[in-house]
N, CA, C and O atoms as a GROMACS GRO file, in nm:
protein
  324
    1UNK      N    1   2.901   3.284  -2.305
    1UNK     CA    2   2.864   3.158  -2.366
    1UNK      C    3   2.804   3.063  -2.263
    1UNK      O    4   2.706   2.994  -2.292
    2UNK      N    5   2.860   3.058  -2.145
    2UNK     CA    6   2.811   2.972  -2.039
    2UNK      C    7   2.671   3.015  -1.995
    2UNK      O    8   2.588   2.931  -1.961
    3UNK      N    9   2.645   3.143  -1.996
    3UNK     CA   10   2.514   3.196  -1.958
    3UNK      C   11   2.407   3.143  -2.052
    3UNK      O   12   2.296   3.111  -2.009
    4UNK      N   13   2.440   3.133  -2.179
    4UNK     CA   14   2.347   3.082  -2.278
    4UNK      C   15   2.305   2.938  -2.244
    4UNK      O   16   2.187   2.905  -2.252
    5UNK      N   17   2.401   2.854  -2.207
    5UNK     CA   18   2.370   2.714  -2.176
    5UNK      C   19   2.292   2.700  -2.046
    5UNK      O   20   2.208   2.610  -2.034
    6UNK      N   21   2.320   2.786  -1.950
    6UNK     CA   22   2.240   2.783  -1.827
    6UNK      C   23   2.095   2.825  -1.855
    6UNK      O   24   2.002   2.768  -1.799
    7UNK      N   25   2.078   2.923  -1.941
    7UNK     CA   26   1.943   2.966  -1.979
    7UNK      C   27   1.871   2.854  -2.054
    7UNK      O   28   1.753   2.829  -2.030
    8UNK      N   29   1.940   2.788  -2.144
    8UNK     CA   30   1.883   2.676  -2.219
    8UNK      C   31   1.848   2.561  -2.125
    8UNK      O   32   1.743   2.499  -2.140
    9UNK      N   33   1.935   2.532  -2.030
    9UNK     CA   34   1.908   2.428  -1.932
    9UNK      C   35   1.784   2.462  -1.849
    9UNK      O   36   1.700   2.375  -1.825
   10UNK      N   37   1.773   2.585  -1.807
   10UNK     CA   38   1.658   2.630  -1.729
   10UNK      C   39   1.529   2.616  -1.811
   10UNK      O   40   1.426   2.572  -1.759
   11UNK      N   41   1.536   2.652  -1.938
   11UNK     CA   42   1.419   2.640  -2.026
   11UNK      C   43   1.378   2.494  -2.040
   11UNK      O   44   1.259   2.462  -2.033
   12UNK      N   45   1.473   2.406  -2.060
   12UNK     CA   46   1.444   2.263  -2.077
   12UNK      C   47   1.388   2.202  -1.948
   12UNK      O   48   1.299   2.118  -1.952
   13UNK      N   49   1.440   2.245  -1.833
   13UNK     CA   50   1.387   2.196  -1.706
   13UNK      C   51   1.241   2.238  -1.689
   13UNK      O   52   1.159   2.161  -1.639
   14UNK      N   53   1.209   2.360  -1.730
   14UNK     CA   54   1.071   2.407  -1.725
   14UNK      C   55   0.980   2.325  -1.817
   14UNK      O   56   0.867   2.292  -1.781
   15UNK      N   57   1.031   2.292  -1.934
   15UNK     CA   58   0.953   2.210  -2.028
   15UNK      C   59   0.930   2.070  -1.972
   15UNK      O   60   0.821   2.015  -1.987
   16UNK      N   61   1.030   2.014  -1.909
   16UNK     CA   62   1.016   1.880  -1.849
   16UNK      C   63   0.913   1.885  -1.736
   16UNK      O   64   0.831   1.794  -1.723
   17UNK      N   65   0.916   1.990  -1.656
   17UNK     CA   66   0.818   2.004  -1.547
   17UNK      C   67   0.677   2.014  -1.604
   17UNK      O   68   0.584   1.954  -1.550
   18UNK      N   69   0.660   2.089  -1.712
   18UNK     CA   70   0.528   2.101  -1.775
   18UNK      C   71   0.482   1.967  -1.831
   18UNK      O   72   0.365   1.932  -1.818
   19UNK      N   73   0.572   1.893  -1.893
   19UNK     CA   74   0.538   1.761  -1.947
   19UNK      C   75   0.498   1.664  -1.837
   19UNK      O   76   0.403   1.588  -1.854
   20UNK      N   77   0.568   1.667  -1.726
   20UNK     CA   78   0.532   1.580  -1.614
   20UNK      C   79   0.396   1.615  -1.557
   20UNK      O   80   0.317   1.527  -1.524
   21UNK      N   81   0.367   1.745  -1.547
   21UNK     CA   82   0.235   1.788  -1.499
   21UNK      C   83   0.127   1.746  -1.597
   21UNK      O   84   0.019   1.703  -1.555
   22UNK      N   85   0.154   1.756  -1.725
   22UNK     CA   86   0.058   1.716  -1.828
   22UNK      C   87   0.034   1.565  -1.822
   22UNK      O   88  -0.080   1.520  -1.836
   23UNK      N   89   0.138   1.489  -1.802
   23UNK     CA   90   0.124   1.344  -1.793
   23UNK      C   91   0.039   1.305  -1.674
   23UNK      O   92  -0.045   1.216  -1.684
   24UNK      N   93   0.058   1.371  -1.564
   24UNK     CA   94  -0.022   1.345  -1.445
   24UNK      C   95  -0.169   1.379  -1.470
   24UNK      O   96  -0.258   1.303  -1.432
   25UNK      N   97  -0.192   1.493  -1.532
   25UNK     CA   98  -0.329   1.535  -1.562
   25UNK      C   99  -0.396   1.438  -1.658
   25UNK      O  100  -0.513   1.404  -1.641
   26UNK      N  101  -0.323   1.394  -1.760
   26UNK     CA  102  -0.379   1.298  -1.855
   26UNK      C  103  -0.412   1.165  -1.786
   26UNK      O  104  -0.511   1.101  -1.819
   27UNK      N  105  -0.328   1.125  -1.693
   27UNK     CA  106  -0.355   1.002  -1.618
   27UNK      C  107  -0.485   1.012  -1.539
   27UNK      O  108  -0.563   0.917  -1.534
   28UNK      N  109  -0.508   1.127  -1.479
   28UNK     CA  110  -0.633   1.150  -1.406
   28UNK      C  111  -0.753   1.146  -1.500
   28UNK      O  112  -0.856   1.085  -1.469
   29UNK      N  113  -0.739   1.211  -1.613
   29UNK     CA  114  -0.849   1.212  -1.711
   29UNK      C  115  -0.878   1.071  -1.763
   29UNK      O  116  -0.994   1.035  -1.783
   30UNK      N  117  -0.773   0.992  -1.783
   30UNK     CA  118  -0.792   0.855  -1.830
   30UNK      C  119  -0.867   0.773  -1.725
   30UNK      O  120  -0.953   0.692  -1.760
   31UNK      N  121  -0.835   0.793  -1.598
   31UNK     CA  122  -0.906   0.723  -1.492
   31UNK      C  123  -1.053   0.762  -1.490
   31UNK      O  124  -1.141   0.678  -1.472
   32UNK      N  125  -1.081   0.892  -1.508
   32UNK     CA  126  -1.220   0.938  -1.511
   32UNK      C  127  -1.295   0.875  -1.628
   32UNK      O  128  -1.409   0.831  -1.613
   33UNK      N  129  -1.230   0.871  -1.744
   33UNK     CA  130  -1.293   0.808  -1.861
   33UNK      C  131  -1.323   0.662  -1.832
   33UNK      O  132  -1.431   0.613  -1.864
   34UNK      N  133  -1.228   0.592  -1.773
   34UNK     CA  134  -1.246   0.450  -1.743
   34UNK      C  135  -1.361   0.429  -1.646
   34UNK      O  136  -1.440   0.337  -1.662
   35UNK      N  137  -1.369   0.514  -1.545
   35UNK     CA  138  -1.475   0.500  -1.445
   35UNK      C  139  -1.614   0.529  -1.503
   35UNK      O  140  -1.714   0.478  -1.452
   36UNK      N  141  -1.620   0.610  -1.608
   36UNK     CA  142  -1.750   0.648  -1.665
   36UNK      C  143  -1.787   0.570  -1.791
   36UNK      O  144  -1.884   0.603  -1.859
   37UNK      N  145  -1.711   0.466  -1.820
   37UNK     CA  146  -1.737   0.386  -1.941
   37UNK      C  147  -1.878   0.329  -1.943
   37UNK      O  148  -1.942   0.326  -2.048
   38UNK      N  149  -1.927   0.285  -1.830
   38UNK     CA  150  -2.059   0.222  -1.823
   38UNK      C  151  -2.171   0.317  -1.868
   38UNK      O  152  -2.279   0.271  -1.906
   39UNK      N  153  -2.148   0.445  -1.863
   39UNK     CA  154  -2.251   0.542  -1.900
   39UNK      C  155  -2.281   0.540  -2.050
   39UNK      O  156  -2.387   0.586  -2.093
   40UNK      N  157  -2.189   0.487  -2.129
   40UNK     CA  158  -2.213   0.476  -2.274
   40UNK      C  159  -2.329   0.383  -2.304
   40UNK      O  160  -2.397   0.398  -2.406
   41UNK      N  161  -2.352   0.289  -2.217
   41UNK     CA  162  -2.454   0.187  -2.243
   41UNK      C  163  -2.578   0.205  -2.155
   41UNK      O  164  -2.661   0.115  -2.146
   42UNK      N  165  -2.590   0.319  -2.091
   42UNK     CA  166  -2.707   0.346  -2.008
   42UNK      C  167  -2.807   0.430  -2.086
   42UNK      O  168  -2.766   0.507  -2.173
   43UNK      N  169  -2.932   0.418  -2.059
   43UNK     CA  170  -2.995   0.321  -1.972
   43UNK      C  171  -3.004   0.186  -2.040
   43UNK      O  172  -3.007   0.177  -2.163
   44UNK      N  173  -3.007   0.083  -1.961
   44UNK     CA  174  -3.016  -0.052  -2.015
   44UNK      C  175  -3.154  -0.072  -2.076
   44UNK      O  176  -3.256  -0.036  -2.017
   45UNK      N  177  -3.155  -0.131  -2.193
   45UNK     CA  178  -3.282  -0.158  -2.260
   45UNK      C  179  -3.332  -0.297  -2.221
   45UNK      O  180  -3.255  -0.393  -2.221
   46UNK      N  181  -3.458  -0.305  -2.189
   46UNK     CA  182  -3.518  -0.434  -2.157
   46UNK      C  183  -3.652  -0.444  -2.229
   46UNK      O  184  -3.702  -0.344  -2.279
   47UNK      N  185  -3.709  -0.562  -2.235
   47UNK     CA  186  -3.838  -0.578  -2.302
   47UNK      C  187  -3.948  -0.490  -2.242
   47UNK      O  188  -4.045  -0.457  -2.310
   48UNK      N  189  -3.933  -0.452  -2.117
   48UNK     CA  190  -4.037  -0.368  -2.056
   48UNK      C  191  -4.015  -0.220  -2.082
   48UNK      O  192  -4.109  -0.141  -2.073
   49UNK      N  193  -3.890  -0.180  -2.115
   49UNK     CA  194  -3.865  -0.038  -2.140
   49UNK      C  195  -3.874  -0.002  -2.288
   49UNK      O  196  -3.944   0.091  -2.326
   50UNK      N  197  -3.803  -0.077  -2.370
   50UNK     CA  198  -3.803  -0.046  -2.513
   50UNK      C  199  -3.758  -0.170  -2.587
   50UNK      O  200  -3.655  -0.228  -2.552
   51UNK      N  201  -3.831  -0.211  -2.686
   51UNK     CA  202  -3.794  -0.329  -2.762
   51UNK      C  203  -3.838  -0.310  -2.906
   51UNK      O  204  -3.906  -0.214  -2.941
   52UNK      N  205  -3.797  -0.404  -2.987
   52UNK     CA  206  -3.831  -0.398  -3.128
   52UNK      C  207  -3.710  -0.363  -3.214
   52UNK      O  208  -3.597  -0.358  -3.167
   53UNK      N  209  -3.739  -0.340  -3.342
   53UNK     CA  210  -3.633  -0.314  -3.438
   53UNK      C  211  -3.557  -0.186  -3.405
   53UNK      O  212  -3.434  -0.183  -3.412
   54UNK      N  213  -3.628  -0.081  -3.370
   54UNK     CA  214  -3.562   0.045  -3.340
   54UNK      C  215  -3.474   0.034  -3.215
   54UNK      O  216  -3.366   0.093  -3.209
   55UNK      N  217  -3.520  -0.040  -3.118
   55UNK     CA  218  -3.440  -0.061  -2.998
   55UNK      C  219  -3.314  -0.141  -3.031
   55UNK      O  220  -3.207  -0.113  -2.978
   56UNK      N  221  -3.327  -0.240  -3.117
   56UNK     CA  222  -3.213  -0.321  -3.159
   56UNK      C  223  -3.113  -0.236  -3.236
   56UNK      O  224  -2.992  -0.244  -3.212
   57UNK      N  225  -3.163  -0.154  -3.328
   57UNK     CA  226  -3.075  -0.064  -3.404
   57UNK      C  227  -3.005   0.036  -3.311
   57UNK      O  228  -2.886   0.062  -3.326
   58UNK      N  229  -3.080   0.090  -3.218
   58UNK     CA  230  -3.025   0.185  -3.122
   58UNK      C  231  -2.915   0.120  -3.038
   58UNK      O  232  -2.810   0.180  -3.016
   59UNK      N  233  -2.940   0.000  -2.993
   59UNK     CA  234  -2.840  -0.072  -2.912
   59UNK      C  235  -2.715  -0.100  -2.994
   59UNK      O  236  -2.604  -0.090  -2.942
   60UNK      N  237  -2.731  -0.135  -3.120
   60UNK     CA  238  -2.616  -0.160  -3.206
   60UNK      C  239  -2.533  -0.034  -3.225
   60UNK      O  240  -2.410  -0.039  -3.221
   61UNK      N  241  -2.599   0.079  -3.244
   61UNK     CA  242  -2.526   0.206  -3.257
   61UNK      C  243  -2.451   0.237  -3.129
   61UNK      O  244  -2.336   0.279  -3.133
   62UNK      N  245  -2.516   0.215  -3.017
   62UNK     CA  246  -2.452   0.241  -2.888
   62UNK      C  247  -2.329   0.154  -2.867
   62UNK      O  248  -2.224   0.202  -2.825
   63UNK      N  249  -2.342   0.026  -2.896
   63UNK     CA  250  -2.232  -0.067  -2.871
   63UNK      C  251  -2.121  -0.054  -2.974
   63UNK      O  252  -2.003  -0.048  -2.939
   64UNK      N  253  -2.157  -0.050  -3.103
   64UNK     CA  254  -2.056  -0.051  -3.209
   64UNK      C  255  -2.002   0.088  -3.240
   64UNK      O  256  -1.886   0.102  -3.279
   65UNK      N  257  -2.083   0.189  -3.222
   65UNK     CA  258  -2.039   0.324  -3.254
   65UNK      C  259  -1.983   0.396  -3.134
   65UNK      O  260  -1.864   0.429  -3.129
   66UNK      N  261  -2.067   0.421  -3.037
   66UNK     CA  262  -2.028   0.502  -2.922
   66UNK      C  263  -1.931   0.428  -2.830
   66UNK      O  264  -1.825   0.481  -2.797
   67UNK      N  265  -1.967   0.307  -2.790
   67UNK     CA  266  -1.884   0.235  -2.693
   67UNK      C  267  -1.748   0.199  -2.751
   67UNK      O  268  -1.647   0.209  -2.682
   68UNK      N  269  -1.745   0.157  -2.876
   68UNK     CA  270  -1.617   0.122  -2.939
   68UNK      C  271  -1.527   0.244  -2.948
   68UNK      O  272  -1.408   0.235  -2.918
   69UNK      N  273  -1.582   0.358  -2.988
   69UNK     CA  274  -1.503   0.481  -2.995
   69UNK      C  275  -1.455   0.523  -2.857
   69UNK      O  276  -1.342   0.570  -2.841
   70UNK      N  277  -1.540   0.507  -2.758
   70UNK     CA  278  -1.504   0.542  -2.621
   70UNK      C  279  -1.387   0.457  -2.573
   70UNK      O  280  -1.293   0.509  -2.512
   71UNK      N  281  -1.392   0.328  -2.601
   71UNK     CA  282  -1.282   0.239  -2.561
   71UNK      C  283  -1.153   0.275  -2.633
   71UNK      O  284  -1.044   0.261  -2.576
   72UNK      N  285  -1.164   0.320  -2.757
   72UNK     CA  286  -1.045   0.361  -2.830
   72UNK      C  287  -0.982   0.485  -2.766
   72UNK      O  288  -0.860   0.495  -2.756
   73UNK      N  289  -1.066   0.578  -2.722
   73UNK     CA  290  -1.014   0.697  -2.655
   73UNK      C  291  -0.946   0.658  -2.525
   73UNK      O  292  -0.834   0.701  -2.498
   74UNK      N  293  -1.012   0.574  -2.445
   74UNK     CA  294  -0.956   0.534  -2.317
   74UNK      C  295  -0.826   0.456  -2.335
   74UNK      O  296  -0.733   0.471  -2.255
   75UNK      N  297  -0.819   0.376  -2.437
   75UNK     CA  298  -0.701   0.292  -2.457
   75UNK      C  299  -0.593   0.357  -2.541
   75UNK      O  300  -0.504   0.422  -2.488
   76UNK      N  301  -0.602   0.339  -2.669
   76UNK     CA  302  -0.491   0.376  -2.757
   76UNK      C  303  -0.470   0.526  -2.769
   76UNK      O  304  -0.356   0.571  -2.777
   77UNK      N  305  -0.576   0.604  -2.771
   77UNK     CA  306  -0.556   0.748  -2.789
   77UNK      C  307  -0.491   0.813  -2.668
   77UNK      O  308  -0.404   0.899  -2.683
   78UNK      N  309  -0.532   0.773  -2.547
   78UNK     CA  310  -0.463   0.825  -2.430
   78UNK      C  311  -0.318   0.780  -2.426
   78UNK      O  312  -0.230   0.857  -2.387
   79UNK      N  313  -0.292   0.657  -2.466
   79UNK     CA  314  -0.154   0.607  -2.464
   79UNK      C  315  -0.068   0.680  -2.567
   79UNK      O  316   0.049   0.708  -2.542
   80UNK      N  317  -0.126   0.712  -2.683
   80UNK     CA  318  -0.050   0.784  -2.786
   80UNK      C  319  -0.016   0.925  -2.742
   80UNK      O  320   0.091   0.977  -2.775
   81UNK      N  321  -0.105   0.988  -2.669
   81UNK     CA  322  -0.080   1.125  -2.623
   81UNK      C  323   0.032   1.122  -2.522
   81UNK      O  324   0.071   1.226  -2.469
   0.00000   0.00000   0.00000
């Protein structure tokens, strides 16, 4: 009976070690995401590069669609995991 509990304890210790390694890895990935956030809005649009209605629509998609989703991943989704 005691052998069973030692085996269970060993299994749980292994699971805790895996969870700690996963948490560390996720922390690194979150830092990478944070450092690359600016890439969602590149290249910057200016009157000399691209302007007009299509440029405005494109910028809105980038800011409201892509950037907002990116911030959600970096923030709440990483925290929930």
